[in-house]
C-alpha positions as CSV (number, residue, x, y, z in Angstrom):
1,X,-3.7,-31.7,-124.2
2,X,-7.2,-30.8,-122.8
3,X,-10.0,-30.4,-125.4
4,X,-12.1,-27.3,-125.6
5,X,-14.9,-29.2,-123.8
6,X,-12.8,-30.3,-121.0
7,X,-11.4,-26.7,-120.4
8,X,-15.1,-25.5,-120.2
9,X,-15.9,-28.3,-117.8
10,X,-12.9,-27.5,-115.7
11,X,-13.6,-23.8,-115.6
12,X,-17.3,-24.4,-114.7
13,X,-16.1,-26.7,-111.7
14,X,-13.7,-24.1,-110.5
15,X,-16.3,-21.4,-110.8
16,X,-18.8,-23.5,-108.9
17,X,-16.1,-24.2,-106.3
18,X,-15.3,-20.6,-105.7
19,X,-19.0,-19.6,-105.6
20,X,-19.5,-22.1,-102.8
21,X,-16.3,-21.4,-100.8
22,X,-16.5,-17.5,-100.8
23,X,-19.3,-15.4,-99.6
24,X,-18.2,-12.2,-101.3
25,X,-17.4,-11.4,-104.8
26,X,-16.0,-8.2,-106.4
27,X,-16.8,-7.7,-110.0
28,X,-13.8,-5.8,-111.3
29,X,-13.1,-4.1,-114.7
30,X,-9.6,-5.0,-116.0
31,X,-9.4,-2.6,-119.2
32,X,-5.7,-1.9,-119.9
33,X,-4.4,-4.2,-117.2
34,X,-1.5,-6.2,-118.6
35,X,-0.5,-9.8,-117.7
36,X,2.5,-8.6,-115.5
37,X,0.3,-6.3,-113.7
38,X,-2.4,-9.0,-113.2
39,X,0.4,-11.2,-111.9
40,X,1.4,-8.3,-109.2
41,X,-2.5,-8.0,-108.2
42,X,-2.8,-11.8,-107.8
43,X,0.4,-11.9,-105.6
44,X,-0.9,-9.1,-103.4
45,X,-4.3,-10.7,-103.0
46,X,-2.7,-14.1,-102.1
47,X,-4.1,-15.5,-98.8
48,X,-7.1,-13.1,-98.9
49,X,-8.7,-13.3,-102.2
50,X,-8.6,-15.3,-105.5
51,X,-9.0,-13.8,-109.0
52,X,-10.9,-15.5,-111.8
53,X,-11.1,-14.4,-115.4
54,X,-13.1,-15.9,-118.1
55,X,-15.2,-15.3,-121.3
56,X,-18.4,-13.5,-120.6
57,X,-20.6,-16.0,-122.5
58,X,-19.1,-18.9,-120.3
59,X,-19.5,-16.9,-117.2
60,X,-23.1,-16.1,-117.9
61,X,-24.0,-19.6,-118.8
62,X,-22.5,-20.9,-115.7
63,X,-24.2,-18.3,-113.5
64,X,-27.6,-19.4,-115.2
65,X,-27.0,-23.1,-114.4
66,X,-25.7,-22.6,-110.7
67,X,-28.6,-19.9,-110.3
68,X,-30.9,-22.7,-110.3
69,X,-29.5,-23.8,-107.0
70,X,-28.8,-20.1,-105.6
71,X,-31.2,-17.5,-107.2
72,X,-29.2,-14.7,-105.7
73,X,-26.3,-15.5,-108.1
74,X,-28.6,-14.4,-111.2
75,X,-28.1,-10.9,-109.7
76,X,-24.5,-10.8,-111.0
77,X,-25.5,-11.6,-114.8
78,X,-26.2,-8.0,-115.7
79,X,-22.7,-6.8,-114.8
80,X,-20.9,-9.5,-116.8
81,X,-20.2,-7.4,-119.6
82,X,-17.2,-5.7,-121.1
83,X,-13.6,-6.6,-119.9
84,X,-14.5,-7.9,-116.3
85,X,-13.2,-10.5,-113.8
86,X,-14.2,-11.8,-110.4
87,X,-12.4,-11.4,-107.2
88,X,-13.5,-13.9,-104.4
89,X,-12.9,-13.3,-100.8
90,X,-14.0,-14.1,-97.3
91,X,-12.0,-11.2,-95.8
92,X,-12.9,-7.5,-95.0
93,X,-14.4,-6.0,-97.9
94,X,-12.8,-2.6,-97.3
95,X,-9.2,-4.1,-96.9
96,X,-9.6,-6.3,-100.0
97,X,-10.9,-3.4,-102.1
98,X,-7.9,-1.3,-101.2
99,X,-5.5,-4.2,-102.2
100,X,-7.5,-4.6,-105.5
101,X,-7.2,-0.8,-106.6
102,X,-3.8,-0.2,-104.9
103,X,-1.8,-1.8,-108.0
104,X,-1.8,0.9,-110.6
105,X,0.9,1.6,-113.2
106,X,1.6,4.8,-115.3
107,X,0.9,4.7,-118.9
108,X,1.5,6.8,-121.8
109,X,-1.4,8.5,-123.7
110,X,-2.6,6.7,-126.6
111,X,-4.4,8.3,-129.6
112,X,-8.2,7.4,-129.5
113,X,-8.2,6.4,-125.8
114,X,-10.7,7.9,-123.4
115,X,-9.0,10.2,-120.8
116,X,-9.9,8.9,-117.4
117,X,-8.5,12.2,-115.8
118,X,-7.9,15.7,-117.0
119,X,-4.4,16.2,-118.5
120,X,-2.4,19.3,-117.9
121,X,0.9,20.3,-119.6
122,X,2.9,22.4,-117.2
123,X,4.8,25.5,-118.0
124,X,8.6,25.2,-118.2
125,X,11.4,24.4,-120.8
126,X,10.7,21.4,-123.0
127,X,14.3,21.0,-124.3
128,X,12.8,20.8,-128.0
129,X,14.4,22.9,-130.7
130,X,12.6,25.9,-132.1
131,X,11.8,24.2,-135.3
132,X,8.9,22.5,-133.6
133,X,7.2,25.7,-132.6
134,X,4.4,25.2,-135.1
135,X,3.6,21.9,-133.6
136,X,2.7,23.7,-130.2
137,X,0.9,26.5,-132.2
138,X,-1.3,23.9,-133.7
139,X,-2.4,22.9,-130.3
140,X,-2.9,26.4,-129.0
141,X,0.0,26.1,-126.5
142,X,1.7,29.5,-125.8
143,X,5.5,29.3,-126.2
144,X,8.6,31.3,-126.4
145,X,12.1,30.6,-127.3
146,X,14.5,30.6,-124.4
147,X,18.2,29.6,-124.7
148,X,17.6,28.0,-128.0
149,X,14.8,25.7,-126.9
150,X,11.0,25.9,-126.6
151,X,9.7,27.0,-123.4
152,X,5.8,26.8,-122.6
153,X,4.8,29.9,-120.9
154,X,1.8,28.7,-119.0
155,X,0.0,25.6,-117.9
156,X,-2.4,24.2,-120.5
157,X,-5.4,22.0,-120.0
158,X,-4.6,19.7,-123.0
159,X,-7.2,16.8,-122.6
160,X,-10.4,16.9,-120.7
161,X,-11.6,13.9,-118.7
162,X,-14.0,11.6,-120.8
163,X,-12.7,12.9,-124.0
164,X,-10.7,11.0,-126.7
165,X,-7.0,11.5,-126.8
166,X,-6.2,13.1,-130.1
167,X,-3.0,12.0,-132.2
168,X,-1.4,15.3,-131.8
169,X,-2.1,15.4,-128.1
170,X,-0.7,11.9,-127.7
171,X,2.4,12.8,-129.9
172,X,3.1,15.8,-127.6
173,X,2.6,14.1,-124.3
174,X,5.1,11.5,-125.5
175,X,7.6,14.0,-126.6
176,X,7.5,15.6,-123.1
177,X,7.7,12.2,-121.5
178,X,4.4,12.6,-119.8
179,X,2.5,9.5,-118.7
180,X,-0.6,11.0,-117.7
181,X,-2.9,7.8,-117.1
182,X,-2.7,5.2,-114.6
183,X,-4.4,1.8,-115.0
184,X,-5.5,-1.0,-112.9
185,X,-8.4,-2.9,-111.5
186,X,-11.5,-1.0,-110.7
187,X,-14.5,-2.3,-108.7
188,X,-17.8,-2.2,-110.7
189,X,-20.1,-4.1,-108.1
190,X,-19.9,-6.1,-104.9
191,X,-21.7,-9.3,-104.2
192,X,-21.9,-10.3,-100.4
193,X,-24.2,-13.0,-98.9
194,X,-26.6,-12.7,-101.9
195,X,-26.9,-8.9,-102.0
196,X,-25.2,-6.8,-104.7
197,X,-24.4,-3.2,-104.2
198,X,-22.0,-0.4,-105.3
199,X,-18.6,-0.1,-104.0
200,X,-19.5,3.4,-103.0
201,X,-21.3,1.7,-99.9
202,X,-18.1,0.7,-98.4
203,X,-17.3,4.3,-98.0
204,X,-20.2,4.8,-95.6
205,X,-19.2,5.5,-92.0
206,X,-20.9,4.9,-88.9
207,X,-21.1,8.7,-88.4
208,X,-22.9,8.9,-91.8
209,X,-25.4,6.2,-90.8
210,X,-26.1,8.0,-87.3
211,X,-26.6,11.3,-89.0
212,X,-29.0,9.9,-91.5
213,X,-31.1,8.1,-88.8
214,X,-31.2,11.3,-86.9
215,X,-32.3,13.4,-89.8
216,X,-35.1,10.7,-90.6
217,X,-36.2,10.7,-87.0
218,X,-36.5,14.6,-87.1
219,X,-38.5,14.5,-90.3
220,X,-40.9,11.9,-88.9
221,X,-41.4,14.0,-85.7
222,X,-42.0,17.1,-87.7
223,X,-44.6,15.4,-90.1
224,X,-46.2,13.9,-87.0
225,X,-46.6,17.2,-85.1
226,X,-47.9,19.0,-88.2
227,X,-50.5,16.5,-89.2
228,X,-51.6,15.4,-85.6
229,X,-50.7,11.9,-86.5
230,X,-49.0,10.2,-83.5
231,X,-45.6,8.6,-84.2
232,X,-43.2,7.4,-81.7
233,X,-40.4,10.1,-82.5
234,X,-43.1,12.9,-81.9
235,X,-44.0,11.6,-78.4
236,X,-41.2,13.5,-76.5
237,X,-42.2,16.7,-78.3
238,X,-45.9,16.0,-77.5
239,X,-45.2,15.6,-73.8
240,X,-43.0,18.7,-73.5
241,X,-45.7,20.8,-75.3
242,X,-48.4,19.4,-73.0
243,X,-46.3,20.1,-70.0
244,X,-45.8,23.7,-71.1
245,X,-49.5,24.1,-71.4
246,X,-50.3,22.7,-68.0
247,X,-47.4,24.8,-66.7
248,X,-48.9,28.0,-68.2
249,X,-52.5,27.2,-66.8
250,X,-51.0,26.6,-63.3
251,X,-49.3,30.1,-63.5
252,X,-52.4,31.7,-64.8
253,X,-54.7,30.2,-62.2
254,X,-54.8,29.1,-58.5
255,X,-54.1,25.6,-59.5
256,X,-50.6,24.7,-58.4
257,X,-48.2,22.0,-59.4
258,X,-44.8,21.5,-57.9
259,X,-43.0,22.5,-61.1
260,X,-44.8,25.9,-61.2
261,X,-44.3,26.7,-57.4
262,X,-40.9,28.5,-57.9
263,X,-42.0,30.5,-60.8
264,X,-45.2,31.6,-58.8
265,X,-43.2,32.7,-56.0
266,X,-41.0,35.0,-58.3
267,X,-44.0,36.5,-60.0
268,X,-45.7,37.1,-56.6
269,X,-42.5,38.7,-55.1
270,X,-40.9,40.9,-58.1
271,X,-38.3,42.1,-55.5
272,X,-36.9,38.6,-55.1
273,X,-36.9,38.2,-58.9
274,X,-35.0,41.5,-59.2
275,X,-32.5,40.4,-56.3
276,X,-32.0,37.1,-58.0
277,X,-31.2,38.7,-61.5
278,X,-28.9,41.1,-59.7
279,X,-27.0,38.3,-58.0
280,X,-26.6,36.4,-61.3
281,X,-25.2,39.6,-62.8
282,X,-22.8,40.2,-60.0
283,X,-21.5,36.8,-60.0
284,X,-20.7,37.1,-63.7
285,X,-19.0,40.4,-63.4
286,X,-16.3,39.4,-61.2
287,X,-15.3,36.4,-63.5
288,X,-15.3,38.7,-66.5
289,X,-13.4,41.4,-64.5
290,X,-10.8,38.8,-63.5
291,X,-10.3,37.7,-67.0
292,X,-9.8,41.2,-68.2
293,X,-7.4,41.9,-65.3
294,X,-5.4,38.8,-66.3
295,X,-5.1,39.8,-70.0
296,X,-4.1,43.3,-68.9
297,X,-1.4,42.0,-66.6
298,X,-0.1,39.8,-69.3
299,X,0.1,42.7,-71.9
300,X,1.9,44.9,-69.4
301,X,4.3,42.1,-68.7
302,X,5.1,41.6,-72.4
303,X,5.5,45.4,-72.9
304,X,8.0,45.6,-70.0
305,X,10.0,42.7,-71.3
306,X,10.0,44.4,-74.8
307,X,11.1,47.8,-73.2
308,X,14.0,46.1,-71.4
309,X,15.4,44.2,-74.4
310,X,19.0,45.2,-74.8
311,X,18.7,48.4,-72.6
312,X,18.1,47.6,-69.0
313,X,20.8,45.0,-68.8
314,X,23.5,47.4,-67.4
315,X,21.4,50.5,-66.2
């Protein structure tokens, strides 16, 4: 039988091997996760990740010693608190996270436990005898007697998220065979190649990144234009504004540039401008007329079809 010191040495060696063999670590919370559920999680992660549990004091001591060789490991220490464990992987972080959080089991409400979600009692027949009506009244649940049993007349918000479950609430939920909570591993923090970050980072898409980059470029360009401080994102706007100024000067004077020639010709010949506008309007009118005619024809066809329904077959 191994001594306590030998077990600590073996654990330290295993942790050191995992830290050097894997580039990514999920720090997971394992509150209310039973041994059977832990076994199922380990099985689902087999071949993609490895789970390691241990006492927090031992883990912090190991991280402190190993941190002398790799300083980035010290960033894990602040998260080693409460009922936590490690999941080591070299796989895709999103895929492994899905495997970690996918295994959840339903659990009954226990008095004193913090509710992770809101709990509602649905309206309907409870199957309970009328003698227990006072129990529902004490909890403020509206009921009536129907066919010799208690019936809840409307949905009731029994427990709010984050609140402690009371003894009466837990008893009622158990009597109604309602298991409102599900428990499993949850990811607290992620360590990847020396960097720690929130699991919410994995939910960021390429579209989100592109949107943020565009927003920042727009903001920089606006500040640059407002302060007359040259910045690269503002260069296209500055060039366009300068071109507009040159174009305006060319139109207002005898100085001519190629881009202003067509505008000057129209200004010098108003009749040509009017003719161009009329031609544009004329080209748009037939298209609109054709569309209207098509809609009218379709409506007439539908009306004729309705009129013949059941009457014109033998006329």
